[in-house]
KEMAR-633671 format. One record per atom (N, C-alpha, C, O): chain; atom name; x, y, z. Coordinates in steps of 0.2 Angstrom, whole numbers, plus 5000, padded with zeros to 4 digits. Example, Ala and Ser with C-alpha at 12.3 -4.5 7.8 and 13.67 -1.06 7.14 Angstrom:
2
+--------+------+------+------+------+
| vodren | nuti |   px |   py |   pz |
+--------+------+------+------+------+
|      A |    N | 5066 | 4972 | 5039 |
|      A |   CA | 5062 | 4978 | 5039 |
|      A |    C | 5066 | 4984 | 5039 |
|      A |    O | 5071 | 4983 | 5042 |
|      A |    N | 5064 | 4989 | 5035 |
|      A |   CA | 5068 | 4995 | 5036 |
|      A |    C | 5064 | 5000 | 5039 |
|      A |    O | 5067 | 5006 | 5040 |
+--------+------+------+------+------+
This chain:
119
+--------+------+------+------+------+
| vodren | nuti |   px |   py |   pz |
+--------+------+------+------+------+
|      A |    N | 4846 | 4988 | 4723 |
|      A |   CA | 4851 | 4985 | 4722 |
|      A |    C | 4857 | 4988 | 4724 |
|      A |    O | 4857 | 4994 | 4723 |
|      A |    N | 4862 | 4985 | 4725 |
|      A |   CA | 4867 | 4989 | 4726 |
|      A |    C | 4874 | 4986 | 4723 |
|      A |    O | 4875 | 4980 | 4723 |
|      A |    N | 4878 | 4992 | 4720 |
|      A |   CA | 4883 | 4989 | 4719 |
|      A |    C | 4891 | 4988 | 4723 |
|      A |    O | 4894 | 4993 | 4724 |
|      A |    N | 4894 | 4982 | 4724 |
|      A |   CA | 4898 | 4981 | 4728 |
|      A |    C | 4904 | 4979 | 4724 |
|      A |    O | 4905 | 4977 | 4719 |
|      A |    N | 4910 | 4979 | 4729 |
|      A |   CA | 4916 | 4977 | 4728 |
|      A |    C | 4921 | 4973 | 4734 |
|      A |    O | 4924 | 4975 | 4739 |
|      A |    N | 4920 | 4967 | 4731 |
|      A |   CA | 4921 | 4962 | 4735 |
|      A |    C | 4930 | 4962 | 4738 |
|      A |    O | 4933 | 4960 | 4733 |
|      A |    N | 4932 | 4962 | 4743 |
|      A |   CA | 4939 | 4962 | 4744 |
|      A |    C | 4941 | 4957 | 4747 |
|      A |    O | 4937 | 4957 | 4751 |
|      A |    N | 4946 | 4951 | 4747 |
|      A |   CA | 4949 | 4948 | 4751 |
|      A |    C | 4953 | 4943 | 4746 |
|      A |    O | 4952 | 4941 | 4741 |
|      A |    N | 4961 | 4941 | 4751 |
|      A |   CA | 4965 | 4936 | 4747 |
|      A |    C | 4962 | 4929 | 4744 |
|      A |    O | 4963 | 4925 | 4739 |
|      A |    N | 4958 | 4927 | 4749 |
|      A |   CA | 4957 | 4921 | 4746 |
|      A |    C | 4949 | 4921 | 4740 |
|      A |    O | 4944 | 4924 | 4740 |
|      A |    N | 4952 | 4918 | 4736 |
|      A |   CA | 4947 | 4917 | 4730 |
|      A |    C | 4941 | 4914 | 4731 |
|      A |    O | 4937 | 4915 | 4727 |
|      A |    N | 4940 | 4910 | 4737 |
|      A |   CA | 4934 | 4905 | 4739 |
|      A |    C | 4930 | 4910 | 4743 |
|      A |    O | 4924 | 4909 | 4743 |
|      A |    N | 4934 | 4915 | 4746 |
|      A |   CA | 4929 | 4919 | 4752 |
|      A |    C | 4928 | 4925 | 4747 |
|      A |    O | 4923 | 4929 | 4749 |
|      A |    N | 4930 | 4926 | 4742 |
|      A |   CA | 4926 | 4931 | 4738 |
|      A |    C | 4920 | 4928 | 4733 |
|      A |    O | 4916 | 4931 | 4731 |
|      A |    N | 4920 | 4922 | 4733 |
|      A |   CA | 4915 | 4917 | 4729 |
|      A |    C | 4910 | 4917 | 4734 |
|      A |    O | 4906 | 4921 | 4733 |
|      A |    N | 4910 | 4915 | 4738 |
|      A |   CA | 4905 | 4914 | 4746 |
|      A |    C | 4903 | 4922 | 4746 |
|      A |    O | 4898 | 4923 | 4743 |
|      A |    N | 4905 | 4925 | 4748 |
|      A |   CA | 4903 | 4933 | 4747 |
|      A |    C | 4898 | 4935 | 4743 |
|      A |    O | 4892 | 4935 | 4743 |
|      A |    N | 4902 | 4938 | 4738 |
|      A |   CA | 4900 | 4938 | 4729 |
|      A |    C | 4892 | 4933 | 4728 |
|      A |    O | 4887 | 4936 | 4726 |
|      A |    N | 4892 | 4927 | 4729 |
|      A |   CA | 4887 | 4924 | 4728 |
|      A |    C | 4879 | 4926 | 4734 |
|      A |    O | 4873 | 4927 | 4733 |
|      A |    N | 4883 | 4926 | 4741 |
|      A |   CA | 4878 | 4929 | 4744 |
|      A |    C | 4873 | 4935 | 4742 |
|      A |    O | 4867 | 4935 | 4742 |
|      A |    N | 4877 | 4941 | 4742 |
|      A |   CA | 4877 | 4946 | 4739 |
|      A |    C | 4872 | 4946 | 4731 |
|      A |    O | 4867 | 4950 | 4729 |
|      A |    N | 4875 | 4941 | 4726 |
|      A |   CA | 4870 | 4940 | 4722 |
|      A |    C | 4863 | 4937 | 4723 |
|      A |    O | 4858 | 4938 | 4719 |
|      A |    N | 4862 | 4933 | 4728 |
|      A |   CA | 4856 | 4928 | 4728 |
|      A |    C | 4852 | 4936 | 4734 |
|      A |    O | 4846 | 4937 | 4734 |
|      A |    N | 4855 | 4938 | 4735 |
|      A |   CA | 4852 | 4944 | 4740 |
|      A |    C | 4851 | 4950 | 4735 |
|      A |    O | 4849 | 4955 | 4738 |
|      A |    N | 4853 | 4950 | 4729 |
|      A |   CA | 4849 | 4955 | 4724 |
|      A |    C | 4854 | 4960 | 4722 |
|      A |    O | 4852 | 4965 | 4718 |
|      A |    N | 4861 | 4961 | 4724 |
|      A |   CA | 4865 | 4965 | 4725 |
|      A |    C | 4869 | 4962 | 4718 |
|      A |    O | 4870 | 4956 | 4716 |
|      A |    N | 4873 | 4968 | 4714 |
|      A |   CA | 4879 | 4967 | 4708 |
|      A |    C | 4886 | 4967 | 4711 |
|      A |    O | 4887 | 4972 | 4714 |
|      A |    N | 4889 | 4961 | 4711 |
|      A |   CA | 4894 | 4961 | 4712 |
|      A |    C | 4899 | 4965 | 4707 |
|      A |    O | 4899 | 4963 | 4701 |
|      A |    N | 4902 | 4970 | 4708 |
|      A |   CA | 4904 | 4976 | 4702 |
|      A |    C | 4911 | 4973 | 4699 |
|      A |    O | 4913 | 4971 | 4693 |
|      A |    N | 4915 | 4972 | 4706 |
|      A |   CA | 4921 | 4968 | 4704 |
|      A |    C | 4924 | 4966 | 4711 |
|      A |    O | 4921 | 4968 | 4717 |
|      A |    N | 4931 | 4961 | 4711 |
|      A |   CA | 4934 | 4958 | 4716 |
|      A |    C | 4941 | 4961 | 4715 |
|      A |    O | 4944 | 4963 | 4710 |
|      A |    N | 4942 | 4960 | 4721 |
|      A |   CA | 4951 | 4962 | 4722 |
|      A |    C | 4954 | 4956 | 4727 |
|      A |    O | 4951 | 4953 | 4731 |
|      A |    N | 4959 | 4956 | 4727 |
|      A |   CA | 4964 | 4951 | 4731 |
|      A |    C | 4969 | 4954 | 4736 |
|      A |    O | 4974 | 4951 | 4738 |
|      A |    N | 4969 | 4961 | 4737 |
|      A |   CA | 4974 | 4965 | 4741 |
|      A |    C | 4970 | 4973 | 4741 |
|      A |    O | 4966 | 4975 | 4737 |
|      A |    N | 4973 | 4975 | 4746 |
|      A |   CA | 4971 | 4984 | 4747 |
|      A |    C | 4974 | 4987 | 4739 |
|      A |    O | 4970 | 4991 | 4736 |
|      A |    N | 4979 | 4986 | 4738 |
|      A |   CA | 4982 | 4991 | 4732 |
|      A |    C | 4975 | 4989 | 4726 |
|      A |    O | 4972 | 4993 | 4724 |
|      A |    N | 4974 | 4982 | 4725 |
|      A |   CA | 4968 | 4982 | 4720 |
|      A |    C | 4963 | 4986 | 4720 |
|      A |    O | 4960 | 4990 | 4716 |
|      A |    N | 4961 | 4984 | 4729 |
|      A |   CA | 4956 | 4988 | 4729 |
|      A |    C | 4954 | 4994 | 4729 |
|      A |    O | 4949 | 4996 | 4727 |
|      A |    N | 4960 | 4999 | 4730 |
|      A |   CA | 4959 | 5006 | 4729 |
|      A |    C | 4959 | 5008 | 4721 |
|      A |    O | 4957 | 5014 | 4719 |
|      A |    N | 4962 | 5005 | 4716 |
|      A |   CA | 4962 | 5006 | 4711 |
|      A |    C | 4954 | 5003 | 4709 |
|      A |    O | 4951 | 5007 | 4705 |
|      A |    N | 4951 | 4998 | 4711 |
|      A |   CA | 4943 | 4998 | 4707 |
|      A |    C | 4940 | 5002 | 4711 |
|      A |    O | 4936 | 5007 | 4708 |
|      A |    N | 4940 | 5002 | 4718 |
|      A |   CA | 4935 | 5007 | 4720 |
|      A |    C | 4936 | 5015 | 4716 |
|      A |    O | 4931 | 5018 | 4714 |
|      A |    N | 4942 | 5017 | 4714 |
|      A |   CA | 4940 | 5024 | 4710 |
|      A |    C | 4938 | 5021 | 4704 |
|      A |    O | 4935 | 5025 | 4700 |
|      A |    N | 4940 | 5015 | 4703 |
|      A |   CA | 4937 | 5016 | 4694 |
|      A |    C | 4929 | 5013 | 4693 |
|      A |    O | 4925 | 5014 | 4688 |
|      A |    N | 4928 | 5011 | 4699 |
|      A |   CA | 4918 | 5007 | 4699 |
|      A |    C | 4916 | 5011 | 4703 |
|      A |    O | 4910 | 5011 | 4702 |
|      A |    N | 4917 | 5015 | 4709 |
|      A |   CA | 4913 | 5018 | 4712 |
|      A |    C | 4907 | 5014 | 4717 |
|      A |    O | 4901 | 5016 | 4716 |
|      A |    N | 4908 | 5010 | 4720 |
|      A |   CA | 4903 | 5004 | 4721 |
|      A |    C | 4899 | 5008 | 4728 |
|      A |    O | 4903 | 5013 | 4730 |
|      A |    N | 4894 | 5007 | 4729 |
|      A |   CA | 4889 | 5007 | 4734 |
|      A |    C | 4891 | 5004 | 4740 |
|      A |    O | 4889 | 5006 | 4745 |
|      A |    N | 4895 | 4998 | 4741 |
|      A |   CA | 4897 | 4997 | 4746 |
|      A |    C | 4905 | 4992 | 4745 |
|      A |    O | 4906 | 4989 | 4740 |
|      A |    N | 4909 | 4991 | 4749 |
|      A |   CA | 4914 | 4987 | 4750 |
|      A |    C | 4914 | 4983 | 4755 |
|      A |    O | 4912 | 4984 | 4761 |
|      A |    N | 4916 | 4976 | 4752 |
|      A |   CA | 4917 | 4972 | 4758 |
|      A |    C | 4924 | 4971 | 4760 |
|      A |    O | 4928 | 4968 | 4755 |
|      A |    N | 4926 | 4972 | 4764 |
|      A |   CA | 4933 | 4973 | 4765 |
|      A |    C | 4938 | 4968 | 4769 |
|      A |    O | 4939 | 4971 | 4775 |
|      A |    N | 4941 | 4962 | 4767 |
|      A |   CA | 4946 | 4958 | 4774 |
|      A |    C | 4949 | 4962 | 4776 |
|      A |    O | 4948 | 4968 | 4775 |
|      A |    N | 4954 | 4960 | 4779 |
|      A |   CA | 4959 | 4965 | 4784 |
|      A |    C | 4965 | 4961 | 4782 |
|      A |    O | 4968 | 4964 | 4778 |
|      A |    N | 4967 | 4955 | 4785 |
|      A |   CA | 4974 | 4952 | 4783 |
|      A |    C | 4975 | 4950 | 4777 |
|      A |    O | 4973 | 4944 | 4776 |
|      A |    N | 4978 | 4953 | 4772 |
|      A |   CA | 4980 | 4953 | 4766 |
|      A |    C | 4985 | 4954 | 4764 |
|      A |    O | 4988 | 4958 | 4768 |
|      A |    N | 4990 | 4952 | 4757 |
|      A |   CA | 4997 | 4954 | 4754 |
|      A |    C | 4996 | 4961 | 4752 |
|      A |    O | 4991 | 4963 | 4750 |
|      A |    N | 5002 | 4963 | 4752 |
|      A |   CA | 5003 | 4970 | 4749 |
|      A |    C | 5000 | 4976 | 4754 |
|      A |    O | 5003 | 4981 | 4756 |
|      A |    N | 4995 | 4975 | 4754 |
|      A |   CA | 4993 | 4982 | 4759 |
|      A |    C | 4985 | 4978 | 4763 |
|      A |    O | 4981 | 4975 | 4760 |
|      A |    N | 4984 | 4980 | 4769 |
|      A |   CA | 4979 | 4975 | 4772 |
|      A |    C | 4974 | 4979 | 4771 |
|      A |    O | 4974 | 4984 | 4767 |
|      A |    N | 4969 | 4976 | 4774 |
|      A |   CA | 4962 | 4981 | 4775 |
|      A |    C | 4961 | 4986 | 4777 |
|      A |    O | 4957 | 4990 | 4776 |
|      A |    N | 4966 | 4987 | 4781 |
|      A |   CA | 4965 | 4993 | 4789 |
|      A |    C | 4968 | 5000 | 4783 |
|      A |    O | 4966 | 5006 | 4782 |
|      A |    N | 4974 | 4995 | 4780 |
|      A |   CA | 4976 | 5002 | 4775 |
|      A |    C | 4972 | 5004 | 4770 |
|      A |    O | 4971 | 5010 | 4768 |
|      A |    N | 4969 | 4999 | 4768 |
|      A |   CA | 4965 | 5001 | 4762 |
|      A |    C | 4959 | 5005 | 4765 |
|      A |    O | 4958 | 5010 | 4762 |
|      A |    N | 4957 | 5005 | 4770 |
|      A |   CA | 4952 | 5007 | 4773 |
|      A |    C | 4954 | 5015 | 4775 |
|      A |    O | 4950 | 5020 | 4773 |
|      A |    N | 4958 | 5016 | 4778 |
|      A |   CA | 4961 | 5022 | 4777 |
|      A |    C | 4960 | 5026 | 4773 |
|      A |    O | 4958 | 5032 | 4773 |
|      A |    N | 4963 | 5022 | 4766 |
|      A |   CA | 4964 | 5027 | 4761 |
|      A |    C | 4957 | 5027 | 4757 |
|      A |    O | 4956 | 5033 | 4755 |
|      A |    N | 4952 | 5024 | 4756 |
|      A |   CA | 4947 | 5024 | 4753 |
|      A |    C | 4942 | 5030 | 4757 |
|      A |    O | 4937 | 5032 | 4753 |
|      A |    N | 4944 | 5032 | 4765 |
|      A |   CA | 4938 | 5036 | 4768 |
|      A |    C | 4942 | 5044 | 4767 |
|      A |    O | 4940 | 5049 | 4769 |
|      A |    N | 4950 | 5042 | 4765 |
|      A |   CA | 4954 | 5048 | 4764 |
|      A |    C | 4951 | 5052 | 4757 |
|      A |    O | 4952 | 5058 | 4755 |
|      A |    N | 4948 | 5046 | 4753 |
|      A |   CA | 4948 | 5048 | 4745 |
|      A |    C | 4938 | 5050 | 4745 |
|      A |    O | 4936 | 5054 | 4742 |
|      A |    N | 4935 | 5045 | 4750 |
|      A |   CA | 4929 | 5047 | 4750 |
|      A |    C | 4925 | 5046 | 4756 |
|      A |    O | 4923 | 5040 | 4759 |
|      A |    N | 4924 | 5054 | 4761 |
|      A |   CA | 4921 | 5050 | 4766 |
|      A |    C | 4916 | 5048 | 4767 |
|      A |    O | 4914 | 5047 | 4773 |
|      A |    N | 4911 | 5048 | 4763 |
|      A |   CA | 4906 | 5044 | 4763 |
|      A |    C | 4905 | 5037 | 4760 |
|      A |    O | 4900 | 5034 | 4759 |
|      A |    N | 4911 | 5034 | 4760 |
|      A |   CA | 4911 | 5024 | 4758 |
|      A |    C | 4907 | 5022 | 4762 |
|      A |    O | 4905 | 5026 | 4767 |
|      A |    N | 4904 | 5017 | 4761 |
|      A |   CA | 4903 | 5012 | 4766 |
|      A |    C | 4904 | 5006 | 4766 |
|      A |    O | 4901 | 5001 | 4763 |
|      A |    N | 4911 | 5005 | 4770 |
|      A |   CA | 4915 | 4998 | 4770 |
|      A |    C | 4914 | 4993 | 4776 |
|      A |    O | 4915 | 4995 | 4782 |
|      A |    N | 4910 | 4985 | 4773 |
|      A |   CA | 4910 | 4983 | 4779 |
|      A |    C | 4917 | 4978 | 4778 |
|      A |    O | 4919 | 4974 | 4773 |
|      A |    N | 4918 | 4979 | 4784 |
|      A |   CA | 4924 | 4974 | 4786 |
|      A |    C | 4924 | 4967 | 4787 |
|      A |    O | 4923 | 4966 | 4793 |
|      A |    N | 4926 | 4962 | 4785 |
|      A |   CA | 4924 | 4956 | 4786 |
|      A |    C | 4933 | 4952 | 4787 |
|      A |    O | 4937 | 4952 | 4782 |
|      A |    N | 4933 | 4949 | 4793 |
|      A |   CA | 4939 | 4946 | 4794 |
|      A |    C | 4937 | 4938 | 4801 |
|      A |    O | 4933 | 4938 | 4805 |
|      A |    N | 4942 | 4935 | 4799 |
|      A |   CA | 4945 | 4930 | 4804 |
|      A |    C | 4945 | 4931 | 4812 |
|      A |    O | 4942 | 4928 | 4817 |
|      A |    N | 4949 | 4939 | 4810 |
|      A |   CA | 4953 | 4940 | 4816 |
|      A |    C | 4947 | 4943 | 4820 |
|      A |    O | 4945 | 4948 | 4816 |
|      A |    N | 4943 | 4943 | 4826 |
|      A |   CA | 4939 | 4946 | 4828 |
|      A |    C | 4940 | 4950 | 4835 |
|      A |    O | 4936 | 4949 | 4840 |
|      A |    N | 4946 | 4953 | 4833 |
|      A |   CA | 4951 | 4956 | 4838 |
|      A |    C | 4948 | 4963 | 4839 |
|      A |    O | 4947 | 4968 | 4835 |
|      A |    N | 4946 | 4963 | 4847 |
|      A |   CA | 4942 | 4969 | 4850 |
|      A |    C | 4949 | 4975 | 4846 |
|      A |    O | 4947 | 4979 | 4842 |
|      A |    N | 4954 | 4976 | 4847 |
|      A |   CA | 4957 | 4982 | 4844 |
|      A |    C | 4957 | 4983 | 4835 |
|      A |    O | 4959 | 4989 | 4833 |
|      A |    N | 4956 | 4978 | 4832 |
|      A |   CA | 4956 | 4979 | 4824 |
|      A |    C | 4949 | 4982 | 4823 |
|      A |    O | 4947 | 4986 | 4819 |
|      A |    N | 4944 | 4978 | 4828 |
|      A |   CA | 4936 | 4982 | 4826 |
|      A |    C | 4937 | 4988 | 4830 |
|      A |    O | 4935 | 4993 | 4826 |
|      A |    N | 4938 | 4990 | 4835 |
|      A |   CA | 4939 | 4998 | 4835 |
|      A |    C | 4943 | 5003 | 4832 |
|      A |    O | 4942 | 5009 | 4832 |
|      A |    N | 4947 | 4999 | 4828 |
|      A |   CA | 4953 | 5003 | 4824 |
|      A |    C | 4948 | 5003 | 4816 |
|      A |    O | 4948 | 5008 | 4813 |
|      A |    N | 4946 | 4999 | 4814 |
|      A |   CA | 4940 | 5001 | 4808 |
|      A |    C | 4935 | 5005 | 4808 |
|      A |    O | 4934 | 5009 | 4804 |
|      A |    N | 4932 | 5002 | 4815 |
|      A |   CA | 4927 | 5008 | 4814 |
|      A |    C | 4931 | 5017 | 4816 |
|      A |    O | 4929 | 5022 | 4814 |
|      A |    N | 4935 | 5016 | 4819 |
|      A |   CA | 4938 | 5023 | 4821 |
|      A |    C | 4939 | 5026 | 4815 |
|      A |    O | 4937 | 5032 | 4814 |
|      A |    N | 4942 | 5022 | 4810 |
|      A |   CA | 4943 | 5023 | 4802 |
|      A |    C | 4937 | 5027 | 4798 |
|      A |    O | 4937 | 5031 | 4794 |
|      A |    N | 4931 | 5024 | 4800 |
|      A |   CA | 4924 | 5025 | 4796 |
|      A |    C | 4922 | 5019 | 4794 |
|      A |    O | 4918 | 5019 | 4790 |
|      A |    N | 4925 | 5013 | 4796 |
|      A |   CA | 4920 | 5005 | 4793 |
|      A |    C | 4914 | 5006 | 4797 |
|      A |    O | 4913 | 5008 | 4803 |
|      A |    N | 4909 | 5004 | 4792 |
|      A |   CA | 4902 | 5004 | 4795 |
|      A |    C | 4899 | 5000 | 4798 |
|      A |    O | 4893 | 5000 | 4801 |
|      A |    N | 4904 | 4995 | 4798 |
|      A |   CA | 4901 | 4987 | 4804 |
|      A |    C | 4907 | 4983 | 4803 |
|      A |    O | 4912 | 4985 | 4799 |
|      A |    N | 4907 | 4977 | 4805 |
|      A |   CA | 4912 | 4973 | 4807 |
|      A |    C | 4910 | 4967 | 4807 |
|      A |    O | 4907 | 4966 | 4812 |
|      A |    N | 4910 | 4961 | 4803 |
|      A |   CA | 4908 | 4955 | 4800 |
|      A |    C | 4913 | 4950 | 4804 |
|      A |    O | 4918 | 4952 | 4802 |
|      A |    N | 4913 | 4944 | 4807 |
|      A |   CA | 4918 | 4939 | 4808 |
|      A |    C | 4917 | 4934 | 4805 |
|      A |    O | 4912 | 4931 | 4806 |
|      A |    N | 4923 | 4930 | 4800 |
|      A |   CA | 4922 | 4925 | 4799 |
|      A |    C | 4923 | 4919 | 4804 |
|      A |    O | 4926 | 4920 | 4809 |
|      A |    N | 4918 | 4912 | 4801 |
|      A |   CA | 4915 | 4913 | 4796 |
|      A |    C | 4908 | 4917 | 4796 |
|      A |    O | 4904 | 4917 | 4801 |
|      A |    N | 4906 | 4919 | 4791 |
|      A |   CA | 4902 | 4924 | 4787 |
|      A |    C | 4894 | 4920 | 4788 |
|      A |    O | 4892 | 4915 | 4785 |
|      A |    N | 4890 | 4923 | 4792 |
|      A |   CA | 4884 | 4919 | 4792 |
|      A |    C | 4878 | 4926 | 4787 |
|      A |    O | 4877 | 4932 | 4788 |
|      A |    N | 4875 | 4921 | 4783 |
|      A |   CA | 4870 | 4924 | 4779 |
|      A |    C | 4866 | 4928 | 4783 |
|      A |    O | 4866 | 4934 | 4782 |
|      A |    N | 4863 | 4927 | 4788 |
|      A |   CA | 4858 | 4931 | 4793 |
|      A |    C | 4861 | 4938 | 4795 |
|      A |    O | 4858 | 4943 | 4796 |
|      A |    N | 4867 | 4937 | 4797 |
|      A |   CA | 4871 | 4943 | 4800 |
|      A |    C | 4872 | 4949 | 4793 |
|      A |    O | 4871 | 4955 | 4793 |
|      A |    N | 4875 | 4947 | 4787 |
|      A |   CA | 4875 | 4950 | 4780 |
|      A |    C | 4866 | 4953 | 4779 |
|      A |    O | 4865 | 4959 | 4778 |
|      A |    N | 4863 | 4949 | 4779 |
|      A |   CA | 4856 | 4950 | 4778 |
|      A |    C | 4856 | 4958 | 4780 |
|      A |    O | 4855 | 4963 | 4777 |
|      A |    N | 4856 | 4957 | 4789 |
|      A |   CA | 4855 | 4961 | 4793 |
|      A |    C | 4859 | 4969 | 4793 |
|      A |    O | 4857 | 4974 | 4794 |
|      A |    N | 4865 | 4966 | 4790 |
|      A |   CA | 4870 | 4972 | 4790 |
|      A |    C | 4869 | 4977 | 4782 |
|      A |    O | 4869 | 4983 | 4782 |
|      A |    N | 4868 | 4973 | 4778 |
|      A |   CA | 4866 | 4977 | 4773 |
|      A |    C | 4860 | 4979 | 4772 |
|      A |    O | 4859 | 4983 | 4767 |
|      A |    N | 4853 | 4977 | 4777 |
|      A |   CA | 4848 | 4983 | 4777 |
|      A |    C | 4849 | 4986 | 4781 |
|      A |    O | 4843 | 4990 | 4780 |
|      A |    N | 4852 | 4989 | 4785 |
|      A |   CA | 4854 | 4993 | 4789 |
|      A |    C | 4859 | 5000 | 4786 |
|      A |    O | 4858 | 5006 | 4787 |
|      A |    N | 4864 | 4996 | 4782 |
|      A |   CA | 4868 | 4999 | 4778 |
|      A |    C | 4865 | 5003 | 4771 |
|      A |    O | 4866 | 5009 | 4770 |
|      A |    N | 4863 | 4999 | 4768 |
|      A |   CA | 4860 | 5001 | 4762 |
|      A |    C | 4853 | 5003 | 4763 |
|      A |    O | 4849 | 5003 | 4758 |
|      A |    N | 4849 | 5004 | 4769 |
|      A |   CA | 4842 | 5007 | 4770 |
|      A |    C | 4836 | 5001 | 4767 |
|      A |    O | 4830 | 5002 | 4766 |
+--------+------+------+------+------+
């Protein structure tokens, strides 16, 4: 069972992702609605995995990922975004994201990705 921080500006997406994770036996230790809050909660909660939206107010997911990776090179960040653009995928992976899931999120994809990332 992994401790997961769910980051998305939409409360309904946090609920959907959190629900999937709980159903799979993981613990949602925190939620954040933007990158600024995500950084604070990452440092405080030290989760095993972060699900990170890209498009958010105040600080987007790419910038939050960049900051998390500066703090913890071993961080496991799974990007989740409706924006499945090649450029964003490449940038996120080059910054250290472990994978990228395009919304709408499919449960089977989440299951296979979590098994690969968490062992």
